[in-house]
RODO-969504 format. One record per residue: residue in three letters; x, z, y of N, C-alpha, C in turn. Coordinates in steps of 0.05 Angstrom, whole numbers, padded with zeros to 5 digits, always signed. Example, Ala and Ser with C-alpha at 12.3 -4.5 7.8 and 13.67 -1.06 7.14 Angstrom:
2
ALA+00264+00156-00114+00246+00156-00090+00264+00156-00066;SER+00257+00142-00045+00273+00143-00021+00258+00157+00001;
***
This chain:
133
UNK+00008-00486+00195+00018-00482+00177-00011-00459+00164;UNK-00022-00456+00133-00043-00433+00136-00029-00412+00122;UNK-00039-00391+00123-00027-00371+00115-00032-00366+00087;UNK-00021-00361+00068-00029-00351+00039-00042-00319+00031;UNK-00062-00331+00020-00071-00302+00009-00059-00279-00004;UNK-00062-00259+00011-00046-00231+00003-00061-00221-00023;UNK-00023-00230-00049-00035-00221-00074-00025-00197-00085;UNK-00022-00174-00060-00004-00150-00075-00003-00122-00059;UNK-00022-00114-00052-00020-00084-00036-00006-00064-00054;UNK+00013-00058-00035+00020-00038-00035+00015-00007-00026;UNK+00016+00007-00039+00011+00037-00037+00029+00052-00024;UNK+00025+00066-00008+00035+00080+00013+00066+00099-00006;UNK+00065+00107-00022+00095+00112-00033+00107+00087-00046;UNK+00097+00071-00060+00111+00046-00066+00130+00034-00046;UNK+00108+00030-00014+00119+00020+00008+00146+00030+00018;UNK+00135+00064+00018+00162+00080+00022+00185+00083+00003;UNK+00184+00081-00024+00199+00080-00045+00212+00049-00043;UNK+00202+00034-00043+00212-00002-00032+00241-00005-00008;UNK+00224+00009+00015+00244+00004+00036+00267+00026+00035;UNK+00268+00048+00014+00279+00066+00014+00300+00065-00007;UNK+00298+00035-00025+00310+00033-00044+00308+00053-00070;UNK+00283+00065-00069+00287+00084-00092+00280+00067-00120;UNK+00290+00080-00141+00274+00060-00169+00253+00058-00171;UNK+00247+00027-00182+00222+00031-00188+00223+00003-00218;UNK+00193+00012-00228+00195-00002-00257+00201-00039-00256;UNK+00208-00047-00276+00222-00068-00272+00199-00094-00260;UNK+00165-00082-00273+00146-00104-00265+00144-00103-00242;UNK+00152-00078-00226+00139-00073-00197+00160-00090-00180;UNK+00183-00084-00191+00200-00102-00176+00205-00120-00188;UNK+00200-00141-00205+00188-00169-00199+00161-00175-00196;UNK+00145-00168-00185+00115-00172-00169+00130-00179-00136;UNK+00144-00155-00132+00157-00152-00103+00171-00173-00096;UNK+00191-00182-00110+00215-00202-00110+00203-00229-00111;UNK+00176-00238-00119+00167-00260-00128+00160-00278-00104;UNK+00169-00290-00101+00170-00305-00073+00127-00318-00069;UNK+00123-00324-00093+00106-00342-00096+00076-00315-00090;UNK+00092-00285-00087+00070-00258-00080+00070-00270-00050;UNK+00047-00250-00039+00047-00244-00007+00040-00218-00011;UNK+00052-00206+00005+00059-00176+00003+00045-00160+00030;UNK+00027-00136+00026+00013-00128+00051+00009-00093+00041;UNK+00010-00080+00066+00008-00056+00067-00025-00048+00083;UNK-00037-00030+00073-00064-00019+00095-00045-00010+00117;UNK-00065-00017+00133-00052-00001+00159-00051+00033+00162;UNK-00073+00039+00149-00073+00071+00139-00052+00082+00127;UNK-00032+00059+00116-00001+00074+00106+00016+00077+00121;UNK+00011+00077+00148+00031+00079+00180+00023+00100+00176;UNK-00004+00107+00182-00011+00133+00189+00000+00158+00173;UNK-00004+00139+00151+00005+00162+00126+00024+00169+00115;UNK+00055+00153+00125+00073+00166+00127+00085+00177+00150;UNK+00073+00174+00174+00077+00186+00198+00071+00216+00187;UNK+00045+00219+00183+00033+00251+00176+00051+00258+00152;UNK+00061+00254+00133+00072+00263+00111+00115+00275+00126;UNK+00117+00254+00142+00143+00265+00168+00137+00282+00177;UNK+00112+00282+00196+00102+00310+00219+00102+00340+00193;UNK+00082+00331+00178+00080+00354+00152+00114+00360+00139;UNK+00132+00350+00143+00151+00359+00117+00159+00358+00094;UNK+00139+00328+00091+00137+00326+00061+00161+00307+00050;UNK+00168+00285+00066+00187+00269+00074+00205+00266+00094;UNK+00225+00251+00092+00250+00250+00104+00260+00231+00107;UNK+00250+00216+00128+00266+00192+00132+00291+00181+00146;UNK+00305+00171+00139+00333+00166+00151+00333+00153+00169;UNK+00345+00159+00192+00340+00149+00222+00322+00155+00238;UNK+00301+00183+00223+00270+00188+00244+00246+00167+00239;UNK+00231+00170+00239+00209+00147+00234+00205+00121+00257;UNK+00215+00125+00282+00214+00095+00290+00227+00081+00286;UNK+00250+00085+00275+00273+00063+00253+00275+00059+00234;UNK+00258+00075+00217+00245+00072+00195+00229+00056+00193;UNK+00205+00058+00220+00179+00043+00211+00199+00009+00225;UNK+00218+00009+00243+00233-00022+00249+00241-00039+00228;UNK+00251-00012+00206+00272-00033+00184+00232-00040+00153;UNK+00213-00017+00162+00201-00018+00139+00172-00038+00154;UNK+00170-00050+00170+00157-00074+00170+00170-00096+00186;UNK+00175-00105+00156+00189-00132+00173+00164-00161+00171;UNK+00172-00179+00188+00153-00201+00192+00137-00199+00164;UNK+00152-00208+00143+00139-00213+00121+00126-00202+00106;UNK+00122-00176+00110+00100-00149+00100+00075-00152+00124;UNK+00056-00172+00114+00031-00157+00126+00023-00138+00126;UNK+00010-00131+00144-00006-00096+00150-00042-00108+00156;UNK-00053-00093+00141-00079-00103+00143-00099-00083+00156;UNK-00105-00092+00168-00121-00081+00187-00148-00057+00171;UNK-00156-00042+00193-00170-00025+00183-00199-00044+00197;UNK-00215-00055+00177-00227-00071+00195-00264-00063+00183;UNK-00280-00067+00197-00312-00059+00191-00326-00060+00158;UNK-00308-00087+00151-00307-00094+00116-00300-00070+00101;UNK-00273-00064+00109-00254-00029+00094-00279-00022+00105;UNK-00281-00007+00118-00290+00022+00128-00316+00030+00116;UNK-00332-00004+00115-00360+00003+00095-00365-00002+00056;UNK-00325-00013+00057-00324-00010+00019-00315+00018+00016;UNK-00296+00026+00028-00284+00052+00025-00307+00081+00023;UNK-00337+00072+00037-00355+00088+00024-00378+00083-00002;UNK-00361+00057-00010-00371+00051-00031-00352+00044-00056;UNK-00344+00067-00061-00327+00067-00090-00342+00091-00115;UNK-00348+00081-00124-00367+00104-00146-00345+00118-00164;UNK-00349+00140-00162-00340+00153-00183-00299+00156-00174;UNK-00299+00151-00149-00268+00144-00142-00265+00176-00126;UNK-00243+00193-00127-00233+00217-00119-00240+00208-00085;UNK-00236+00235-00071-00245+00237-00051-00220+00246-00026;UNK-00196+00218-00030-00186+00220-00011-00184+00199+00013;UNK-00186+00210+00034-00196+00187+00051-00178+00155+00060;UNK-00153+00171+00054-00129+00150+00060-00127+00135+00032;UNK-00132+00146+00006-00131+00124-00023-00171+00110-00014;UNK-00172+00122+00000-00201+00099-00003-00191+00087+00019;UNK-00181+00085+00036-00181+00063+00055-00160+00035+00038;UNK-00144+00049+00018-00121+00034+00016-00145+00013-00014;UNK-00145+00028-00026-00168+00022-00043-00186-00002-00044;UNK-00212+00009-00021-00222-00009-00009-00206-00037+00007;UNK-00186-00034+00021-00173-00054+00028-00166-00079+00005;UNK-00150-00068-00018-00144-00079-00043-00171-00090-00053;UNK-00195-00082-00045-00221-00103-00065-00233-00120-00044;UNK-00228-00110-00017-00228-00129+00004-00213-00160+00004;UNK-00191-00153-00004-00167-00170-00010-00172-00186-00032;UNK-00181-00176-00057-00174-00187-00075-00149-00184-00083;UNK-00136-00163-00084-00107-00160-00091-00104-00145-00114;UNK-00077-00148-00123-00070-00126-00140-00060-00099-00129;UNK-00071-00079-00134-00059-00053-00121-00034-00043-00136;UNK-00002-00044-00119+00030-00036-00137+00024-00003-00134;UNK+00009+00014-00151+00016+00046-00145+00021+00062-00174;UNK+00036+00079-00164+00041+00106-00198+00019+00112-00193;UNK+00000+00124-00171-00017+00145-00173-00039+00135-00196;UNK-00044+00151-00220-00047+00156-00237-00087+00159-00231;UNK-00093+00169-00209-00125+00178-00210-00134+00147-00202;UNK-00120+00129-00189-00123+00112-00173-00129+00089-00208;UNK-00106+00088-00219-00100+00069-00242-00122+00072-00260;UNK-00142+00107-00263-00154+00104-00287-00185+00107-00271;UNK-00171+00099-00248-00208+00087-00236-00220+00065-00249;UNK-00205+00049-00247-00206+00015-00261-00219+00004-00249;UNK-00230+00019-00228-00244-00010-00202-00228-00025-00188;UNK-00202-00025-00188-00192-00047-00182-00171-00052-00193;UNK-00157-00071-00191-00134-00084-00214-00110-00074-00200;UNK-00096-00053-00218-00067-00052-00212-00049-00054-00227;UNK-00020-00047-00210+00002-00052-00226+00021-00033-00222;UNK+00031-00025-00239+00055-00008-00241+00079-00012-00266;UNK+00076-00008-00294+00102+00002-00309+00085-00009-00340;
***
């Protein structure tokens, strides 16, 4: 059986909020719950969460290994950093200079997926289709 195409990419904070059951806009919840959508995160998001914990910017119940075991179910695809993603991340005219965001946006562009993000800088860039509220 062929895998369905990734339709939506979760930004790091949306992934964390989803796993932690934090409030999200109705449109986001609907997209995440829709069985026709195939969700993914960029591999860089795993690193980004680990760094946020390391720096004390977020605290995850049960610690990082336990949180990752709950946050990475088989239904959530982890999109690797490929040569195409790395190259695309350097070709985002007018985009801000945040390496993790560059990799996430590049991943979304390569996948031709909707990026679910609350990040205003990404949403205002308009180089990628986004979903928030």
